[in-house]
Structures are given as structure tokens and as C-alpha cells.
C-alpha positions in Angstrom: 73.0 110.7 100.3 70.6 108.8 102.6 71.2 105.9 104.9 69.1 103.0 106.1 70.3 102.9 109.7 67.4 102.3 112.1 66.7 105.1 114.6 67.4 102.8 117.6 70.9 102.1 116.3 71.9 105.7 115.7 72.6 106.0 119.4 75.7 103.8 118.7 77.1 106.4 116.3 78.1 109.1 118.8 81.5 110.7 119.1 82.3 108.7 122.2 82.6 105.3 120.5 84.1 103.7 123.6 80.6 103.8 125.1 78.8 102.4 122.0 76.4 99.7 122.9 77.4 96.2 121.8 75.5 94.7 118.9 75.1 91.1 117.8 77.4 90.2 115.0 74.7 88.5 112.9 72.5 91.6 113.3 75.4 93.8 112.0 75.9 91.6 109.0 72.2 90.8 108.2 71.3 94.5 108.4 74.2 95.7 106.3 75.4 97.8 109.2 79.0 98.1 107.9 78.1 99.8 104.7 75.2 101.8 106.2 77.5 103.1 109.0 80.1 104.1 106.5 77.5 106.0 104.4 76.1 107.7 107.5 79.6 108.8 108.7 80.4 110.1 105.3 77.2 112.0 105.0 77.6 113.5 108.5 81.2 114.6 107.7 80.3 115.8 104.1 82.7 113.3 102.5 82.1 112.1 99.0 82.6 108.4 99.7 83.1 107.6 95.9 85.7 110.2 95.2 87.4 110.8 98.5 91.2 110.2 98.9 92.6 107.2 100.8 93.2 109.0 104.1 89.6 110.1 104.6 88.5 106.6 103.5 90.8 105.0 106.1 89.5 107.4 108.8 85.9 106.3 107.9 86.9 102.7 108.2 88.5 103.4 111.6 85.4 105.1 112.9 83.1 102.4 111.5 85.2 99.7 113.2 85.2 101.6 116.5 81.4 101.9 116.4 80.5 98.3 115.4 83.4 96.2 116.8 84.5 98.0 120.0 83.5 95.1 122.3 83.8 91.3 121.6 81.7 91.2 118.4 84.5 89.6 116.4 85.7 87.3 119.2 84.7 83.9 120.7 85.0 82.7 124.3 87.4 79.8 124.7 88.9 77.8 127.6 92.6 78.3 127.7 95.5 78.7 130.2 97.3 81.7 131.5 101.1 82.2 131.7 101.1 80.0 134.9 99.3 77.2 133.1 96.1 77.8 135.1 92.9 77.2 133.3 91.0 80.4 132.4 88.4 81.8 130.0 89.7 84.1 127.3 88.3 85.9 124.2 90.0 85.2 121.0 89.3 86.4 117.4 86.8 84.3 115.6 88.3 83.9 112.2 85.0 82.8 110.7 83.7 86.3 111.6 86.8 88.0 110.4 86.4 86.1 107.1 82.8 87.4 106.8 84.0 91.0 107.4 86.7 90.4 104.8 84.0 89.5 102.3 82.2 92.8 103.1 85.4 94.8 103.0 86.4 93.5 99.6 82.9 94.2 98.2 82.6 97.8 99.5 86.2 98.5 98.3 85.2 97.6 94.8 81.8 99.3 95.0 83.4 102.6 96.1 86.5 102.3 93.9 89.0 102.0 96.8 92.3 100.2 96.7 92.2 97.1 98.9 94.7 97.2 101.8 95.4 94.7 104.6 95.8 97.6 107.1 92.5 99.2 106.0 90.8 95.9 106.6 92.3 95.9 110.1 90.9 99.4 110.6 87.4 98.1 109.7 87.8 95.3 112.3 88.9 97.8 114.9 92.4 96.2 115.1 94.9 98.9 115.8 98.1 99.8 113.9 99.9 96.9 112.3 98.4 94.3 114.7 96.3 92.8 111.8 99.6 91.3 110.4 100.3 89.6 113.8 96.8 88.3 114.1 96.8 86.8 110.6 100.2 85.2 111.0 100.7 84.2 114.7 100.2 80.7 116.0 98.0 80.1 119.0 97.7 78.1 122.2 94.0 77.2 122.0 93.1 74.0 123.9 90.6 73.0 121.2 93.0 71.7 118.5 90.1 71.5 116.0 89.4 75.2 116.4 93.1 75.9 116.1 93.4 74.0 112.9 90.3 75.6 111.4 91.3 79.1 112.4 94.8 78.8 111.1 93.5 77.7 107.7 91.0 80.6 107.6 93.5 83.3 108.7 95.9 82.2 105.9 93.0 82.3 103.5 92.0 85.8 104.6 95.5 87.1 104.1 96.0 85.5 100.7 92.6 86.8 99.5 93.4 90.3 100.5 96.8 90.2 98.7 95.3 88.6 95.6 92.3 91.0 95.5 94.7 93.9 96.0 96.9 92.9 93.0 93.8 92.5 90.8 92.6 95.9 92.1 95.9 97.5 91.0 95.7 95.8 87.6 92.2 97.2 87.1 93.3 100.7 88.0 96.1 100.4 85.5 93.6 99.4 82.8 91.4 102.3 83.7 94.3 104.8 83.7 97.3 103.4 81.7 99.4 106.4 82.8 98.8 105.8 86.5 102.5 105.9 87.4 101.9 105.6 91.2 99.7 102.5 90.8 102.3 100.8 88.6 105.0 101.7 91.1 103.1 100.0 93.9 102.6 96.9 91.7 106.4 96.9 91.0 107.3 97.0 94.7 104.6 94.7 96.0 104.2 92.2 93.2 107.4 92.5 91.1 105.6 93.5 88.0 108.9 94.9 86.6 110.8 91.6 87.3 111.6 88.9 84.8 110.1 85.4 85.6 113.6 84.3 86.8 113.9 87.3 89.1 110.4 86.6 90.5 111.3 83.0 91.2 114.5 84.1 93.1 112.5 86.7 95.1 109.8 84.1 96.0 112.4 81.6 97.1 114.1 84.3 99.3 110.8 85.3 100.8 110.1 81.8 101.8 113.3 81.3 103.8 112.3 81.3 107.5 114.5 82.6 110.3 115.2 80.7 113.5 112.8 83.0 115.3 110.0 82.0 112.9 110.4 78.3 113.3 108.2 78.0 116.4 105.4 79.8 114.5 105.8 77.3 111.7 105.4 74.4 114.1 102.4 76.0 115.7 100.4 76.6 112.5 101.8 73.6 110.6 102.5 75.5 107.4 105.2 77.6 105.8 102.7 80.2 104.8 103.5 83.1 107.1 101.8 86.4 106.2 104.0 88.3 108.6 106.9 87.9 106.2 105.2 90.1 103.7 106.2 93.6 103.0 104.0 96.1 104.8 103.3 98.9 102.3 100.7 101.5 102.9 99.0 103.2 100.0 
């Protein structure tokens, strides 16, 4: 299995990823660096990227994210205030960029026959642990209200797309293997496939009830859509 990574970029793919040289985001996308890096890592580790299990796939995504997005490639510089309300410059996630990475992640997941997972998307973005849920659901204190509005709409769109693509992904796997008990079980837990329409309606209503602790977030983002309420279920 070959790869198309230019020689001058292979220096970024060393074991000490903390020292990887930063790359321009447009360069990463325009040169298909995400997929090429995954292929190169898989080849180096003798992993069959099409047929490997989910844990090796997750590890590849983590390594790829650490190589490509270990600096501020997915962030934007904004003027904000610190806890003492003193003006300062901060780097925040640019959800336009995260949306583009989401497009790439969904594409390569389908191409290499992998189940779509919000956490795995976070791994590709070099976002640790479950922090991707917080990033996609929390409000913000950006001074530029137009940016805040745009970003909040995009982050909700990213989360909804990942959840919808995942359910479609599960359905397709069921069609491919009708006896896939594990896949059906995940669909039952995450999407209520085994519930009647009435039970689904009750579940949806229950999931939309916000606690007092969530009300400030609702005010901040101006919508009742809060991805953090969703069940976190790994594959």
C-alpha cells in the first residue's frame, strides 16, 4: 500500500508528535493529508486499514490528529476577556475548520468501512477524551457576537450530522449482515430501533427536558439543541 505524502512532510510523522512542525490548514486539506497520513501510519504499522478492528482504527485516528493538529491548525485567534474581565487574545476552535474535518472524517469512514463515532471524530481533531462533546455543546463568551452565532449553528450541525450519519451507517451494516446482533443492539440503545413510535416520542420528550444547570447554556447558544445531553456510547 503506497502513499502520496511529500518527502518534506514526512518529517512531521515521527514518534515524537509533540515536536511536529505546524502545517497550514488549507495545505492539509488541499493535499489530502488526513487520508494520506492515515494510510502511511497504517502501512508503517502493518495494519490493514480496510479490515482492522475499531481499536486499531481509533489509534490511527489519534496518531493522525496528533501529527496534523497538534498546534493551532483548527483554531482561530480572537479578542476576548480573561476571568478578571481584562481584554486578551485567545485561540478558540474554528468551527468552519472542524466542519471541513467532519466532511473528511465521514468520507474516510465510509471509504474504509468504519462505524462513524463522535469520539473517533474528536480523536482525528486531536481533542482528548470526551472533550469533543463539551466543545460541540458548550456556549461561549466571544466578543464577536456574529462569530458566536455562526459557530453555534455550525457546532450543532456537526453533531447532528455525525449522529445521523452514524445511524445510517448502522442501518447499512445491518443490511450487509442481517444477523449482526451487535450492530442491532447499538441501534436499539442509541436510536430506539426496538421502541414503538409512542415510546420513541416519550423518550424524545424526556431527553429534551433541561436541568437548571443547563439553562445558562441554553441562553448562551439560543437553542434547546444541546448535544451534551446525548448518551455517550463507544463502539
